[in-house]
C-alpha positions in Angstrom: 13.2 33.5 -74.2 15.0 31.3 -76.7 18.7 31.8 -77.5 19.5 34.3 -80.2 20.7 32.3 -83.2 22.7 33.8 -86.0 23.6 33.0 -89.6 26.4 34.0 -92.1 25.8 36.0 -95.2 28.4 34.4 -97.5 29.7 37.1 -99.9 33.1 35.7 -100.5 35.1 35.9 -103.6 38.5 34.2 -104.3 40.9 32.9 -101.6 44.4 33.0 -102.9 46.9 30.6 -101.5 50.3 31.5 -100.1 53.3 29.4 -99.2 52.3 26.5 -96.9 53.5 26.6 -93.3 53.1 23.8 -90.8 50.8 24.7 -87.8 49.2 22.5 -85.1 45.5 22.2 -84.8 43.3 20.5 -82.2 40.2 18.8 -83.7 37.1 19.2 -81.4 33.4 18.5 -81.9 31.4 21.7 -82.3 27.8 22.9 -82.4 27.0 25.6 -85.0 23.6 27.3 -84.7 22.3 28.8 -88.0 19.0 30.6 -87.5 18.5 28.5 -84.4 19.0 25.2 -86.3 21.6 23.1 -84.6 24.4 21.5 -86.7 27.1 19.1 -85.4 30.4 19.9 -87.1 34.2 19.5 -86.7 36.0 22.5 -85.4 39.8 23.2 -85.2 41.4 25.1 -82.4 44.5 26.9 -83.7 46.4 29.4 -81.5 43.3 29.6 -79.2 40.9 30.5 -82.0 38.1 28.2 -83.4 38.1 27.5 -87.1 35.5 25.8 -89.4 35.6 24.2 -92.8 34.4 26.3 -95.7 32.6 23.4 -97.2 30.7 22.8 -93.9 29.5 26.3 -93.9 28.5 26.0 -97.6 26.4 22.9 -96.7 24.8 24.7 -93.8 23.6 27.5 -96.1 22.7 25.3 -99.1 18.9 25.8 -98.6 19.0 29.3 -97.2 19.3 32.8 -98.7 21.9 33.9 -99.3 23.8 30.6 -100.0 27.3 30.2 -101.4 29.4 27.6 -103.2 33.1 27.0 -103.6 35.6 25.3 -105.9 39.3 24.6 -105.9 41.2 25.2 -109.1 45.0 25.3 -109.5 45.8 26.0 -105.9 43.0 28.6 -105.6 39.8 28.3 -103.5 37.0 30.3 -105.1 33.8 31.0 -103.1 30.8 32.5 -105.0 27.3 33.6 -104.0 26.1 33.3 -107.6 25.8 29.5 -107.7 24.0 27.3 -105.2 26.0 24.7 -103.3 25.1 21.0 -103.7 26.4 18.9 -100.7 27.6 15.4 -101.7 27.3 13.9 -98.2 30.9 14.3 -97.1 30.2 17.6 -95.3 29.4 18.1 -91.6 31.5 15.2 -90.5 32.2 15.5 -86.7 35.7 14.1 -86.9 37.8 12.4 -84.4 39.2 14.6 -81.6 43.0 15.0 -81.5 45.9 16.8 -83.1 46.1 17.6 -86.8 48.9 18.7 -89.1 47.9 22.1 -90.5 49.2 24.3 -93.2 49.0 28.1 -93.2 48.1 28.8 -96.8 47.1 32.5 -97.1 46.9 35.7 -95.1 44.5 37.5 -97.5 41.3 36.7 -99.4 38.9 38.4 -101.8 35.5 39.4 -100.7 33.3 40.7 -103.4 36.3 41.4 -105.6 38.2 43.3 -102.9 41.1 42.0 -100.9 40.9 41.7 -97.2 43.0 40.2 -94.4 42.0 36.7 -93.5 44.0 33.6 -92.3 43.3 30.5 -94.4 44.4 27.1 -93.3 44.4 23.7 -95.0 43.5 20.9 -92.6 43.1 17.3 -93.8 42.6 18.6 -97.3 39.9 21.1 -96.2 40.2 24.9 -96.2 39.2 26.7 -93.0 38.6 30.2 -91.7 38.4 31.3 -88.1 35.1 32.1 -86.4 36.2 35.7 -86.0 37.3 36.0 -89.7 33.9 34.7 -90.9 32.1 37.3 -88.7 34.4 40.2 -89.5 34.7 39.7 -93.3 31.0 39.0 -93.7 29.8 41.6 -91.1 27.7 39.3 -89.1 27.2 39.0 -85.4 28.3 35.9 -83.6 28.3 34.5 -80.1 30.8 31.8 -79.0 29.6 28.8 -77.1 32.6 27.5 -75.1 32.4 24.1 -73.4 34.9 21.6 -72.0 33.7 18.8 -74.2 32.9 20.8 -77.3 33.1 24.3 -78.9 30.5 26.2 -80.9 29.1 29.4 -82.2 25.9 31.2 -83.2 25.7 33.3 -86.3 23.0 35.7 -87.8 22.8 38.3 -90.6 20.4 40.6 -88.7 23.3 41.5 -86.4 26.5 43.3 -87.4 30.1 42.2 -86.5 31.7 43.5 -83.3 35.2 42.8 -82.0 33.6 42.0 -78.6 32.0 38.6 -79.0 28.4 38.9 -77.8 28.1 42.6 -78.3 25.4 42.3 -80.9 24.5 45.3 -83.1 21.3 45.0 -85.1 22.0 45.8 -88.7 20.3 48.5 -90.6 17.7 46.4 -92.3 17.0 46.5 -96.0 13.3 47.3 -96.4 11.8 44.7 -98.6 8.1 45.1 -99.5 6.1 46.8 -96.8 7.1 48.8 -93.7 5.8 48.7 -90.2 3.7 51.8 -90.6 1.8 50.3 -93.6 1.5 47.1 -91.7 -0.2 49.0 -88.9 -3.0 49.4 -91.4 -3.0 45.6 -91.9 -0.8 45.7 -95.0 -3.5 45.9 -97.6 -1.3 47.3 -100.3 2.2 46.6 -101.6 4.5 47.6 -104.4 6.9 44.9 -105.5 8.7 43.8 -108.6 6.9 46.3 -110.8 3.4 45.4 -109.6 0.9 46.6 -107.0 -0.5 43.9 -104.8 -3.7 44.5 -102.8 -6.0 42.6 -100.5 -9.5 42.8 -102.0 -12.4 40.7 -100.7 -9.8 38.8 -98.7 -8.0 37.7 -101.8 -4.7 39.0 -103.3 -5.1 41.0 -106.5 -2.1 41.9 -108.7 -2.2 45.1 -110.7 0.3 46.6 -113.2 1.9 49.8 -111.9 -0.1 51.8 -114.4 -3.4 50.4 -113.0 -4.1 47.9 -115.8 -3.9 44.1 -116.0 -5.9 43.1 -112.9 -5.2 39.5 -111.9 -6.8 37.8 -108.9 -4.8 35.1 -107.0 -6.8 32.2 -105.7 -5.6 32.5 -102.1 -7.3 33.6 -98.9 -5.4 36.4 -97.2 -6.0 38.6 -94.2 -3.2 41.2 -93.8 0.5 42.0 -93.8 1.5 41.8 -97.4 5.3 41.7 -97.8 7.6 41.2 -100.7 10.6 39.0 -100.1 12.7 36.6 -102.1 10.6 37.2 -105.3 7.5 36.1 -103.4 4.6 37.7 -101.7 4.3 36.8 -98.0 1.1 37.3 -96.1 -0.8 36.3 -93.0 -3.6 34.0 -93.9 -6.7 32.8 -92.1 -6.3 29.6 -90.2 -3.2 30.9 -88.3 -0.8 30.5 -91.2 2.0 32.4 -92.9 1.9 31.7 -96.6 3.8 32.9 -99.6 3.0 32.9 -103.3 5.1 33.7 -106.3 4.5 37.0 -108.1 2.4 35.2 -110.8 0.1 33.7 -108.2 0.5 30.0 -109.2 2.9 28.7 -106.5 1.4 28.8 -103.1 3.5 27.7 -100.1 3.1 27.5 -96.4 6.0 29.1 -94.6 7.8 27.9 -91.4 8.1 31.2 -89.5 6.1 30.4 -86.4 4.8 33.8 -85.4 2.3 32.1 -83.2 1.5 28.6 -82.1 1.6 26.1 -79.3 5.4 26.1 -79.1 5.3 29.8 -78.2 2.3 29.7 -75.9 0.4 32.0 -78.2 -2.6 29.8 -78.9 -5.2 31.5 -81.1 -3.5 34.9 -81.0 -3.1 36.7 -84.3 -0.2 39.0 -85.1 -1.2 42.6 -85.6 1.6 43.3 -88.1 4.4 41.4 -89.7 7.4 43.0 -91.4 10.1 41.0 -93.2 13.7 42.3 -93.2 15.7 39.7 -95.0 16.5 37.0 -92.4 14.4 38.6 -89.8 10.7 39.2 -89.3 9.6 41.9 -86.8 6.2 41.2 -85.4 3.7 43.0 -83.2 0.8 41.3 -81.6 -1.5 41.1 -78.5 -1.6 37.8 -76.7 -2.4 36.2 -73.4 0.7 35.1 -71.5 0.4 33.6 -68.0 -3.2 34.7 -67.7 -2.3 38.4 -68.5 -2.9 40.1 -71.8 0.3 41.6 -73.2 1.4 43.6 -76.2 4.7 42.5 -77.7 7.3 43.3 -80.3 9.4 40.3 -81.3 11.8 39.4 -84.0 11.9 36.0 -85.6 14.5 34.3 -87.8 12.7 33.5 -91.1 13.8 29.9 -90.8 11.3 29.7 -88.0 13.6 28.3 -85.4 14.4 31.2 -83.1 12.7 34.3 -81.7 13.3 37.0 -79.1 11.1 39.4 -77.3 12.1 43.0 -77.9 9.6 44.6 -75.7 6.6 43.3 -73.7 4.1 45.3 -71.6 0.8 44.7 -69.8 -1.8 45.7 -72.4 -4.5 46.2 -69.8 -2.7 49.5 -69.2 -0.4 50.1 -72.2 -0.5 49.6 -75.9 2.4 49.5 -78.4 1.8 51.7 -81.5 3.6 51.8 -84.9 7.3 51.0 -84.9 10.3 51.2 -87.1 14.0 50.0 -87.0 17.0 52.3 -87.3 20.5 50.9 -86.7 20.5 49.2 -83.3 17.2 50.6 -82.1 13.5 49.9 -82.4 11.5 53.1 -82.2 7.8 52.9 -81.1 5.1 54.7 -79.2 3.7 53.3 -76.0 0.4 54.2 -74.3 0.2 54.4 -70.5 -3.6 54.7 -70.1 -3.9 58.4 -71.0 -0.2 59.2 -71.6 2.1 58.2 -74.4 5.9 58.1 -74.7 8.0 57.7 -77.8 10.7 55.2 -76.9 13.9 53.7 -78.2 14.9 50.2 -77.4 18.4 48.9 -78.0 19.4 46.0 -75.8 16.5 44.4 -73.8 17.4 46.5 -70.8 18.2 49.7 -72.6 15.1 51.8 -72.8 15.1 55.5 -73.3 12.1 57.9 -73.4 12.7 60.4 -76.3 9.5 62.5 -76.2 7.2 63.0 -73.2 3.6 63.7 -74.0 0.7 62.2 -76.0 2.2 60.9 -79.2 1.6 58.0 -81.6 2.3 56.7 -85.1 6.1 56.7 -85.0 7.9 56.3 -88.3 10.9 57.7 -90.1 11.7 59.4 -93.3 15.5 59.7 -93.9 17.1 61.1 -90.7 13.9 62.5 -89.3 11.2 61.0 -87.1 7.4 61.8 -87.5 4.5 61.2 -85.2 1.1 62.5 -84.3 -0.1 64.2 -81.1 -3.1 62.2 -79.8 -4.6 65.1 -77.9 -4.5 67.7 -80.6 -4.3 65.2 -83.6 -1.6 67.4 -85.2 1.5 66.1 -87.0 5.0 66.7 -85.6 8.6 65.9 -86.7 12.0 65.9 -85.0 15.6 64.7 -85.8 15.9 61.0 -85.5 17.2 59.9 -82.1 17.1 63.4 -80.7 15.4 64.6 -77.5 14.8 68.1 -78.8 13.8 69.9 -81.9 10.1 68.9 -82.1 8.4 70.9 -84.8 4.7 71.0 -85.7 4.1 70.3 -89.4 0.8 72.1 -89.8 -2.5 73.0 -88.1 -4.4 70.2 -90.0 -5.9 67.6 -87.7 -5.6 64.0 -88.9 -6.6 60.4 -88.0 -3.6 58.8 -89.7 -0.8 60.1 -92.0 2.1 59.0 -94.2 4.9 61.0 -95.8 6.6 60.3 -99.1 9.2 62.7 -100.4 7.6 66.1 -99.6 4.0 65.0 -99.7 1.8 64.2 -96.7 -1.0 61.7 -97.3 -3.5 61.9 -94.4 -6.8 60.6 -93.4 -9.3 62.9 -91.7 -12.6 61.3 -90.6 -13.3 59.1 -93.6 -11.7 61.3 -96.3 -8.2 60.9 -97.8 -6.2 64.0 -98.5 -2.7 65.2 -99.5 -0.6 68.4 -98.9 3.0 69.4 -99.0 5.2 69.3 -95.9 5.0 73.0 -95.6 1.2 72.8 -95.3 0.4 74.2 -98.8 -1.2 72.5 -101.8 -4.0 70.8 -99.9 -6.2 68.5 -102.1 -8.9 65.9 -101.5 -8.1 62.5 -103.0 -11.1 60.5 -101.8 -14.0 62.5 -100.2 -15.4 59.7 -98.0 -15.6 55.9 -97.3 -12.0 55.5 -96.2 -11.5 53.3 -93.1 -7.7 52.6 -93.5 -5.1 53.1 -96.1 -1.7 51.9 -97.4 0.9 53.5 -99.6 2.2 51.3 -102.4 4.6 53.0 -104.8 2.8 56.0 -106.3 -0.6 54.6 -105.4 -2.6 54.8 -102.2 -4.6 51.7 -101.4 -7.6 52.3 -99.2 -10.3 50.1 -97.7 -14.0 50.9 -97.4 -14.0 49.2 -94.0 -11.7 47.1 -91.8 -10.1 44.9 -94.4 -10.0 41.9 -92.0 -13.7 41.8 -92.3 -14.8 39.3 -95.0 -15.6 40.8 -98.3 -14.0 44.2 -97.7 -13.3 46.1 -100.9 -10.4 48.3 -101.7 -9.8 51.2 -104.1 -6.7 52.9 -105.4 -5.8 56.5 -106.1 -2.6 58.1 -107.4 -0.8 60.2 -104.8 -1.2 63.3 -107.1 -4.9 62.5 -107.6 -4.4 62.0 -111.4 -5.9 58.5 -111.5 -8.2 56.3 -109.4 -9.3 52.7 -109.5 -12.1 50.9 -107.6 -12.1 47.1 -107.5 -15.5 45.5 -107.7 
């Protein structure tokens, strides 16, 4: 397993300078890992704490999102996330080890227009913050890398700050684009930036939110549509992760290596890919050391680091749908003829929440929903609880999805809807549905497995008021 690498979300405002005070700093070479990418920088040890130059951190994030820039004006250092930073070649200098004359300039700074405590030093004309202040103020996890010859740190936005270095807490991710439940259906539909994107005949088609203005993108796509950074990300044939802008005229190959020789996953396709800002959560089946396994992994979107969250022998067990909540990944696991709903925090922290035959775990608000695989009925319970399981209705289903107080469910090859209390049942599509996706107020469904070449999709409003079939 590769080392977890972490990055800073720079959301600083203005650093105001106080009366200068002389302090002693010890310059030392350092390694700073940002999304697994290694950077050689100069660090300063002051009163036992490691400090880094603000301009070095700005250079590190110049080509990442989010990035930040800074300026000095009349004794004030301003840091902004609104403008990109353009390094001039003087950043990331390793420096000569030894003592430095240091000035204590401020004990407070502004972060997003609010004042917080932070010690700011001026060292050789550069302004510096401690590793801990960076992590605390910006709410990112970090892990120090002490060494006799050098110092260092790892940063990442998908972890939250903790006073105990190394106690990494996964942040509550901001859902962008699709969610893992939808991706369990191969991500054939997506609502993003006021449009509906679908995979039709293995190409991406963009539709206005009212069902008009159909535009076909000239790209080959397989599954896992995601919206992120004003682009549509997708898994493409030829073992590639590609992205295209929302107008379909700027196609790029992405660097996130969700498979490949470097991971030992030759010719194994991800089953689902979900982007959460800096992090991509992936589920797939692959052959590892001559044994087929099912895995959930997370990857930094820079493509330089990854970590196995959970791995099992797929000859006996299968991982179902999953979702993230705070520091946990919730998912169902099949042990031959028995399924458990589990919660994973740290790699060694596994807890069974529900004993029985359940699958299709996903959350709505503070509640968790799943399906009984023996009776095919839908159930709910408080998120994270070990009790309070309640049957939703007596309707048997293949798959289901809940939005607000409406349940969208597939029964055989029909698509139906009803309220959470089991009333108001209606048929949306009588037959021909193999899988489906919820995209905004539309349900996108496929006539057959959409990974088959030429598979067509149709759309129907959740209330049944409008339908659309792509030819």
